[in-house]
N, C-alpha and C positions, 0 to 999 in steps of 0.2 A: 405397536412398540415404537417408542420415540427414538429417533436417531440421536447418537451422541453429538454434542457440539464439537467444533473443530479441535478444541483443546483436549476434550475427552478422547477423541479418536486417536490422538497421538500420546495419550496418557501424560499430558502436561498440565501444570496448574493454570487455572483460568485467570491469567494476569498478563499485563503488557510485556513485561520483561521475561523473555524466554531464552533458553540456550539454543541457538540456531544449529549448532552441531548436533545436539541431541535430536532436534526436529528432523534434520536431514537423515540421520541414521534411522530413526523410526519410520520416516517416509519410505526409505529404501526397503526396509523390512516388510512394511505393509504392502508395498507394491509387489514384492516377490511373492507374498502370500496369495495375492489375487491375480497373478500373472496369467494371461490367457492360455499359455502352454500347459498350465496345471489343470486346465479344464477342457482339454482337447477331447477327451472321451466322455465328458459329462453331458447331461441333457441340455437342450436348448435353454431351458429356464435357468439352469445353474450357470451356463455360460453368460447369459444376459445379466444375471445378478452379479457375476464377477466383473463384467465390464462396467456395470453401474457403480460397483464398489470402488473400482479403480478410478473412475471419474470423480467420485466423491472424495477420494483420498487426494487426487490431484488438486481439486478445487480448494480443499482445506489447507493443503500445503502452500498453495499460491497466496492464500489470504494470510496465513500465519507468518510466512517468511518476509512479508512486506509490512513495514511499520505503519504506514498509512492505512492499509487495508485491515491490519490487525487492530488498530485503534478504532476504526469504524465498526469492526465486528464486535469488539468489546462494548462499545456504546450501544449497538443493537441488542446484545445480550442483556444489557441493563435496562433496555427500553428507553434509552436516552438519545437515540441517533437523530431523530427529526427527519424532515423531508428535505432533500437537497434542492428541490424545485422552489420551495417556499421559504426555506431556512437560509436566507442569504444575508441576513443582517450582520454587519461587521462594524468594528469601531471606526470612527472617523479617521483616526491615525493610520489604521491599516489600509483603509480605502485610499488615503493619500499615498502611502507606500506603493500600493498597487499601480496607481496612475504614474508615479515617478518611474517605477521599474518598467512599465510598458513603454513609456516614452524613451527611456534609456535603450531598451532593446530595439525599438524602431529606429533610433538614431545610429545604432552601431553599423548598419550596412552602408552608411555614407562616410564612415571614417576610413582613413588611409590604412590603419592597422586593424581593420574590421575582424580578421580572423583571431588575432590575439585578444581583442576586446571581447569577442563572443566567448572565447575559451575562459577568460577571467570571469565573465558574467555567469557562465554555467557553474564555475567553481563557487561563486558567491551563493548561487541558488542551492547548491549542495550543502554548503556550510549553514545556511539559514535552515534548511530542512533538518540537518543534524541537531541543531539547537532546539528546534521545535519538537523533535522526537524525544529529546531529554525532558522537555517541559511536559509533553504528553504523558510520558511514563509517570511523572510525579502527580499530575492531575488525576489520572486514572486510578493510581494506587490510593489516592485520598478520596476517591469517588466524587470528585468535583466535576460532575457531568457537563455542566454548561461551559466551564472553562475548557474542558477536554474537547467539546464540540467546536468551540472557537478555534482551538489549535488545529483540529482536523481540517476545518475549512481553510485555514491559512496554509496548511501543508498541501492541500489540493491545489490552491493557487500557485504555490511555488513549483509543484510538479508540472502543472500545465505550462507555466512560463518556461520552465527548463526544457520541456518538449519543444516549445516554439523556438527556443534558442538553439537547440540541437538541429532543428530543421533549417534555421538560418545558417548555422555552421556548415551543414551539408550543401546548401545552395552556394555558399561562398567557396567551397572546395571544388565545385564542378561548374 
């Protein structure tokens, strides 16, 4: 028997735009249904199955609540994800943007207002990610897989750069 995909597990439409409140409610309900306490008197096999089901529910929830992971998952369901190791081709314009942003982040630590600058930089990464998320929703709805893959790669870059900026912020604070 084939396991349901993440959307089916939560009884949600298989689409990028989902109601996160509904997702959270269904997550809590599913977790309550397979909670280990309900299987205290069950057989070892039933307890293991409940633990596995809880793990599957957790994984599905983590994927669906995150726009980047949800986009990647939808691409994988469509057979359009590609290989992260070999699928690194980006537009020249975006490659230039990457270089400029990396240089900007590297220069921040030498500025007199480094903490304010890194905070502003993080906010810009968040804004860029929000815009890309909107574009991703449009491309996935139109089943424009290549454009959606490009957006996912860009979102991955902005996420990684944001994490690096957060690390810099932490280093500046301590």
